[in-house]
Backbone as numpy.savetxt, mean C-alpha at the origin, in Angstrom:
# Nx Ny Nz CAx CAy CAz Cx Cy Cz
-101.80 -4.42 70.59 -101.06 -4.25 71.65 -100.07 -5.50 70.72
-100.77 -6.36 70.88 -100.12 -8.14 70.79 -99.18 -7.89 69.50
-99.52 -6.77 68.51 -98.39 -6.88 67.36 -97.14 -6.07 67.76
-97.67 -5.47 68.60 -95.99 -4.46 69.14 -95.33 -5.08 70.05
-96.08 -5.99 70.56 -95.13 -6.78 71.85 -94.55 -8.09 71.07
-94.91 -8.49 69.56 -94.87 -9.28 68.96 -93.87 -8.71 68.16
-93.68 -7.88 67.91 -92.56 -6.80 66.91 -91.32 -6.62 68.38
-91.65 -6.24 69.04 -90.79 -6.26 70.31 -90.14 -7.27 70.37
-90.86 -8.49 70.73 -90.29 -9.49 71.26 -89.35 -9.79 69.46
-89.78 -9.66 68.78 -88.45 -10.30 67.28 -88.01 -9.16 67.05
-87.66 -7.92 67.18 -86.92 -7.03 67.21 -85.88 -7.86 68.54
-86.31 -7.68 69.92 -85.29 -8.41 71.02 -84.73 -9.50 70.62
-84.98 -10.52 69.74 -84.62 -11.56 68.71 -83.65 -11.58 68.10
-84.06 -10.37 67.42 -83.02 -9.77 66.37 -81.98 -9.06 66.94
-81.90 -8.45 68.06 -81.08 -7.82 68.95 -79.76 -9.17 69.56
-80.83 -9.35 70.02 -80.35 -10.92 70.54 -79.13 -12.02 69.83
-79.80 -12.01 68.45 -79.28 -12.99 67.13 -78.09 -11.82 67.21
-78.11 -10.60 67.00 -77.14 -9.73 66.34 -75.96 -10.17 67.38
-76.07 -9.96 68.15 -75.41 -9.38 69.72 -74.32 -10.85 69.84
-75.18 -12.84 69.08 -74.83 -13.90 69.35 -73.73 -13.63 68.12
-74.56 -13.20 67.26 -74.02 -13.42 66.05 -72.69 -12.32 65.63
-72.52 -11.18 66.67 -71.37 -10.25 66.06 -70.06 -10.95 66.50
-69.85 -11.25 67.54 -68.43 -12.22 67.99 -68.00 -13.05 66.95
-69.04 -13.85 66.05 -69.16 -14.63 64.93 -68.55 -13.75 63.59
-69.50 -12.79 63.64 -68.61 -11.68 62.48 -67.89 -11.73 62.89
-67.42 -10.22 63.79 -66.21 -10.10 63.97 -64.82 -10.61 64.06
-65.09 -12.01 64.48 -64.02 -13.14 63.92 -63.87 -13.58 62.58
-65.27 -13.49 61.95 -65.04 -13.49 60.62 -64.16 -12.59 59.79
-64.81 -11.08 60.23 -64.27 -9.99 59.94 -62.84 -10.14 59.72
-62.46 -10.33 61.40 -60.89 -10.49 61.79 -60.32 -11.45 60.91
-60.47 -12.40 60.37 -59.91 -13.51 59.37 -60.07 -13.03 58.22
-61.12 -12.59 57.89 -61.32 -11.61 56.45 -59.58 -10.91 56.42
-59.89 -9.87 57.46 -58.75 -9.08 57.87 -57.42 -10.00 57.47
-57.04 -11.01 58.06 -56.06 -11.83 58.32 -55.64 -12.12 57.22
-56.73 -13.06 56.74 -56.04 -13.15 55.40 -55.78 -12.05 54.30
-56.98 -11.09 54.04 -56.10 -9.95 52.93 -55.22 -9.65 53.59
-54.36 -9.44 54.97 -53.52 -8.85 55.26 -52.05 -10.04 54.84
-53.10 -11.28 54.87 -51.53 -12.26 54.60 -51.70 -12.46 53.23
-52.68 -12.15 52.33 -52.74 -12.19 50.73 -51.50 -11.06 50.84
-51.75 -9.39 51.15 -51.10 -8.25 50.54 -49.70 -9.01 50.98
-49.44 -9.44 52.29 -47.94 -9.88 52.57 -47.33 -10.36 51.79
-47.90 -11.88 51.10 -47.81 -12.41 50.72 -47.70 -11.75 48.96
-48.06 -10.67 48.63 -48.13 -10.36 47.32 -46.91 -9.42 47.25
-47.11 -8.27 48.51 -45.58 -7.40 48.85 -44.33 -8.74 48.63
-44.67 -9.62 49.20 -43.09 -10.86 49.33 -43.07 -11.08 47.58
-43.78 -11.34 46.63 -43.90 -11.85 45.71 -43.27 -10.85 44.91
-44.34 -9.48 44.90 -43.24 -8.53 44.07 -42.08 -7.76 44.66
-42.22 -8.00 46.01 -40.70 -8.11 46.83 -39.55 -9.07 45.85
-39.22 -10.20 45.86 -39.01 -11.54 45.37 -38.93 -11.06 43.44
-39.97 -10.50 43.01 -40.04 -10.80 41.66 -39.12 -9.10 41.34
-38.75 -8.31 42.23 -38.01 -7.13 42.15 -36.84 -7.54 42.56
-36.81 -8.11 43.43 -34.92 -8.65 43.09 -34.76 -9.21 42.41
-35.97 -10.72 41.48 -35.36 -11.08 40.51 -35.20 -10.12 38.91
-36.03 -9.33 39.10 -35.87 -8.24 37.91 -34.30 -7.10 37.85
-33.83 -7.05 38.86 -32.79 -6.83 39.68 -31.73 -7.67 39.81
-31.98 -8.59 39.73 -30.67 -9.60 39.16 -30.64 -10.09 37.92
-32.03 -10.01 37.66 -31.67 -10.28 36.02 -31.53 -9.35 35.04
-31.05 -8.06 35.47 -30.64 -6.31 35.09 -29.21 -6.31 35.43
-28.87 -6.68 36.40 -27.84 -7.30 36.69 -26.58 -7.61 35.99
-27.42 -9.03 35.61 -26.88 -10.16 35.06 -26.75 -9.72 33.36
-28.32 -9.02 32.87 -28.03 -8.38 31.69 -26.92 -6.83 31.31
-26.66 -6.60 32.36 -25.88 -5.40 31.94 -24.82 -5.62 31.90
-24.16 -6.92 32.77 -23.03 -8.01 33.71 -22.33 -8.16 31.90
-23.99 -8.69 30.80 -23.44 -9.67 29.55 -23.11 -8.76 28.79
-24.07 -7.34 28.97 -23.72 -6.64 27.87 -22.69 -5.82 27.78
-21.78 -5.51 29.37 -20.29 -5.36 29.55 -19.47 -6.61 28.75
-19.77 -7.61 28.76 -18.75 -8.42 28.34 -18.94 -8.68 26.98
-20.16 -8.28 26.72 -20.61 -8.43 25.28 -19.70 -7.23 24.72
-19.80 -5.42 25.00 -18.92 -5.06 24.32 -17.75 -5.02 24.63
-17.39 -5.65 25.98 -15.50 -5.56 25.93 -15.37 -6.78 24.93
-16.44 -8.07 24.94 -15.77 -8.84 23.70 -15.48 -8.06 22.49
-16.39 -7.30 21.84 -16.66 -6.53 20.35 -15.42 -5.96 20.72
-14.88 -4.98 21.78 -13.92 -4.24 21.54 -12.30 -5.10 21.53
-12.42 -6.05 22.04 -11.47 -6.93 22.02 -11.00 -7.12 20.59
-12.63 -7.60 19.68 -12.24 -8.47 18.51 -12.04 -7.32 17.58
-12.73 -5.93 17.92 -12.14 -4.20 16.90 -10.92 -4.22 16.91
-10.08 -4.47 18.00 -8.78 -4.23 18.85 -8.10 -5.71 17.74
-7.81 -7.01 17.75 -7.77 -8.26 17.09 -7.72 -7.68 15.98
-8.83 -7.36 15.66 -9.43 -6.73 14.14 -8.12 -5.96 13.37
-8.36 -5.17 13.97 -7.51 -3.21 13.98 -5.66 -3.90 13.88
-5.45 -4.80 14.87 -4.23 -5.39 15.00 -3.63 -6.18 13.80
-4.46 -7.01 13.34 -4.51 -8.19 12.60 -4.02 -7.14 11.28
-5.28 -6.32 10.95 -4.93 -4.79 9.68 -3.82 -4.33 9.65
-3.09 -3.60 11.14 -2.00 -2.85 10.43 -0.95 -4.01 10.56
-0.85 -5.45 11.03 0.31 -6.26 10.87 0.31 -6.55 9.45
-1.09 -6.85 8.68 -1.40 -7.32 7.63 -0.53 -5.91 6.54
-0.85 -4.78 6.87 -0.51 -3.48 6.34 1.08 -3.59 6.73
1.20 -3.34 7.48 3.07 -3.59 7.63 3.79 -4.43 7.15
3.44 -5.65 7.01 3.69 -7.18 6.05 3.88 -6.83 4.55
2.73 -5.69 4.05 2.43 -5.70 3.02 3.32 -4.01 2.74
3.36 -3.20 3.73 4.15 -2.12 3.26 5.93 -2.56 3.65
6.20 -3.83 4.24 7.91 -4.59 4.14 7.99 -5.20 2.77
6.90 -5.78 2.88 7.16 -6.64 0.99 7.10 -5.39 0.26
6.58 -4.45 0.15 6.53 -3.26 -0.78 8.04 -2.72 -0.83
8.53 -1.81 0.20 9.73 -1.83 0.26 11.12 -2.90 0.10
10.54 -4.31 0.27 11.11 -5.16 -0.37 11.60 -5.13 -1.61
10.56 -4.90 -2.31 10.54 -5.24 -3.92 11.06 -4.13 -4.35
10.48 -2.60 -3.93 11.67 -1.63 -4.36 12.84 -1.61 -4.16
12.94 -2.11 -3.38 14.88 -2.40 -3.02 15.58 -3.14 -4.16
14.14 -4.02 -3.87 14.87 -5.44 -5.36 14.99 -4.55 -6.79
13.96 -3.67 -6.62 13.66 -2.79 -8.25 14.84 -1.82 -7.96
15.09 -1.32 -7.33 16.29 -0.56 -7.64 17.63 -1.11 -7.60
17.95 -2.52 -7.42 18.85 -2.72 -7.16 18.74 -3.33 -8.87
17.86 -3.76 -9.36 17.95 -4.33 -10.55 18.00 -3.15 -11.61
17.09 -2.32 -11.36 17.78 -0.70 -12.06 18.81 -0.23 -12.52
19.66 -0.27 -10.72 20.85 -0.28 -10.70 21.89 -0.88 -11.62
21.94 -2.28 -12.26 22.04 -3.57 -12.39 21.88 -2.95 -14.07
20.57 -3.04 -14.12 20.65 -2.61 -15.31 21.41 -1.15 -16.32
21.44 -0.49 -15.42 21.73 0.88 -16.22 23.62 0.62 -16.05
23.94 -0.03 -15.02 25.07 -0.27 -14.55 25.83 -1.40 -15.83
24.83 -2.41 -16.68 24.85 -3.12 -17.69 24.92 -2.00 -19.28
23.65 -1.39 -18.73 23.72 -0.50 -20.26 24.82 1.02 -20.72
25.70 1.16 -19.19 26.45 2.32 -18.84 27.97 0.98 -19.54
27.77 0.64 -19.29 29.06 -0.69 -19.87 28.72 -0.77 -21.32
27.60 -1.68 -21.62 27.38 -1.37 -23.07 27.64 -0.17 -23.79
26.96 0.70 -23.50 27.59 2.06 -23.88 28.75 2.47 -24.40
29.74 1.93 -23.07 30.88 2.40 -23.03 31.65 1.47 -23.94
31.79 -0.12 -23.85 32.14 -0.57 -25.06 31.91 -0.28 -26.26
30.39 0.04 -26.57 29.87 0.46 -27.52 30.98 1.77 -28.06
31.22 2.30 -27.46 31.98 3.75 -27.78 33.01 3.42 -28.06
33.80 2.71 -27.35 35.19 2.23 -27.72 35.48 1.74 -28.90
34.10 1.12 -29.01 34.41 -0.03 -30.29 34.43 0.78 -31.39
33.49 1.86 -31.19 33.26 3.34 -32.35 34.61 3.89 -32.24
35.41 3.91 -31.04 36.70 4.83 -31.13 37.84 3.66 -31.88
37.89 2.66 -31.32 39.02 1.69 -32.09 38.46 1.99 -33.65
37.30 1.41 -34.05 36.89 1.79 -35.61 37.16 3.22 -36.37
37.28 4.22 -35.63 37.50 5.39 -35.99 39.14 5.52 -35.86
39.59 4.96 -34.71 40.93 4.73 -34.90 41.71 4.04 -36.09
41.18 3.02 -36.43 41.54 1.87 -37.31 41.39 2.57 -38.81
40.25 3.86 -38.72 39.84 4.29 -40.21 40.72 5.51 -40.50
40.80 6.23 -39.29 42.42 7.36 -39.39 43.70 6.53 -39.72
43.67 5.69 -38.77 44.83 5.01 -39.37 45.20 4.44 -40.57
44.15 3.64 -40.95 44.18 3.55 -42.61 44.45 4.66 -43.32
43.35 5.92 -43.20 43.44 7.36 -44.08 45.26 7.16 -43.75
45.11 7.79 -42.85 46.76 8.29 -42.73 47.85 7.01 -43.56
47.59 6.28 -43.47 48.62 4.78 -44.39 48.24 5.29 -45.45
47.24 5.07 -46.18 46.74 5.89 -47.50 47.58 7.32 -47.74
47.32 8.17 -47.18 47.70 9.45 -47.23 49.24 9.10 -47.64
50.05 8.83 -46.29 51.29 8.50 -46.44 51.78 7.79 -47.96
50.76 6.66 -47.98 51.19 5.91 -49.56 51.07 7.14 -50.73
49.79 7.87 -50.80 49.50 8.80 -51.68 50.56 9.77 -51.59
51.05 10.21 -50.53 52.26 11.32 -50.49 53.36 10.50 -50.99
53.60 9.49 -50.42 54.69 9.14 -51.22 55.02 8.49 -52.78
53.58 8.38 -53.19 53.44 8.42 -54.79 53.37 9.74 -54.96
53.20 10.75 -54.87 53.10 11.78 -55.44 54.48 12.41 -55.47
54.65 12.52 -54.30 56.46 12.84 -54.06 57.31 11.71 -55.36
57.13 10.93 -55.19 57.67 9.73 -56.24 57.16 10.60 -58.04
55.93 10.57 -58.25 55.61 11.04 -59.06 56.06 12.17 -59.56
56.09 13.60 -58.35 56.71 14.82 -58.58 58.45 14.76 -58.62
59.19 13.75 -58.02 60.73 13.62 -58.14 60.45 12.87 -59.91
59.70 11.99 -59.96 59.81 11.51 -61.55 59.74 12.80 -62.56
58.84 13.32 -62.28 58.31 14.38 -63.26 59.41 15.39 -63.04
59.89 15.71 -62.41 61.13 16.55 -61.84 62.32 15.90 -63.10
62.94 14.50 -62.43 63.75 13.98 -63.47 63.32 13.98 -64.75
62.00 13.43 -65.30 61.62 14.01 -66.79 62.05 15.00 -67.50
61.74 16.28 -66.48 61.44 17.98 -66.85 63.15 17.99 -67.36
63.74 17.48 -66.21 65.04 17.86 -66.02 65.77 16.62 -66.90
65.78 16.25 -66.97 66.28 15.26 -68.56 65.93 15.68 -69.83
64.39 16.51 -69.94 64.22 16.73 -71.07 64.85 18.16 -71.59
64.72 18.98 -70.03 65.74 20.16 -70.15 67.55 19.81 -70.57
67.59 18.44 -70.02 69.43 18.46 -70.66 69.59 18.06 -72.29
67.99 17.25 -72.40 68.10 16.88 -73.62 67.85 18.14 -74.30
67.24 19.34 -74.33 66.84 20.16 -75.22 68.49 21.11 -74.91
69.22 21.28 -73.73 70.11 21.71 -74.04 70.98 21.40 -75.18
71.75 19.78 -74.79 72.36 19.21 -75.49 72.00 19.79 -77.06
70.61 19.47 -77.37 70.52 19.32 -78.65 70.53 21.32 -78.67
70.60 21.70 -78.19 70.27 23.24 -78.57 72.37 23.12 -78.58
73.41 22.57 -78.09 74.26 22.80 -77.79 74.82 22.03 -78.87
74.20 20.81 -79.52 74.74 20.39 -80.28 74.40 21.05 -81.59
73.33 21.57 -81.70 73.14 22.75 -82.90 73.78 23.81 -83.08
74.27 24.36 -81.89 75.54 25.63 -81.89 76.72 25.05 -82.18
76.96 24.00 -81.76 78.43 23.36 -82.37 78.21 23.26 -83.91
77.45 22.27 -84.46 77.36 22.38 -85.62 77.64 23.53 -86.13
76.32 24.41 -85.84 76.52 25.31 -86.83 78.02 26.27 -86.80
78.38 26.18 -85.96 79.49 26.65 -85.70 80.49 25.87 -86.47
80.43 24.55 -86.43 81.70 24.27 -87.66 81.23 23.74 -89.14
80.28 24.30 -89.46 79.96 24.47 -90.61 79.82 25.77 -90.93
80.19 25.79 -92.51 80.65 27.24 -92.64 79.23 27.96 -93.26
79.60 29.02 -93.25 77.91 29.88 -93.92 77.96 29.68 -95.07
76.89 29.61 -95.22 76.08 29.15 -96.70 76.12 30.20 -97.54
């Protein structure tokens, strides 16, 4: 029985010790819970801060991306405007050159027409001079031919008169001569 008493006494001691330790254990558990709760709250605050920071970074990045896109658009627009200006300048220069070329071509055509006209006039003058010479020569030849014809006629007339006179003289002579 003693063992039982001893055991009961030990059990009572343990219960008593447990009862004494229970408030300390409860206090420790409460401290642990409070520490855990404080740790969780700190983690949540940290996570909330991290989330806020992440959202701020995201907003900043989006703003930076938008700014970058806008800058690219402005750069592209400026480049396109520069290209359009350059093309407009080239087109204006091309048109100017075309106008100059057309003016030069018109001047060349005018000069060519004047040259052709001068050449034609020179040819016409030359032909007129040749025609005048030919007519002059023809007039001279006609005058010479008329003179030759007139000389021939006079020669023929003189011959006929000489023949007629010779015949007349023969006839007179034959009349004056006695018949034989």
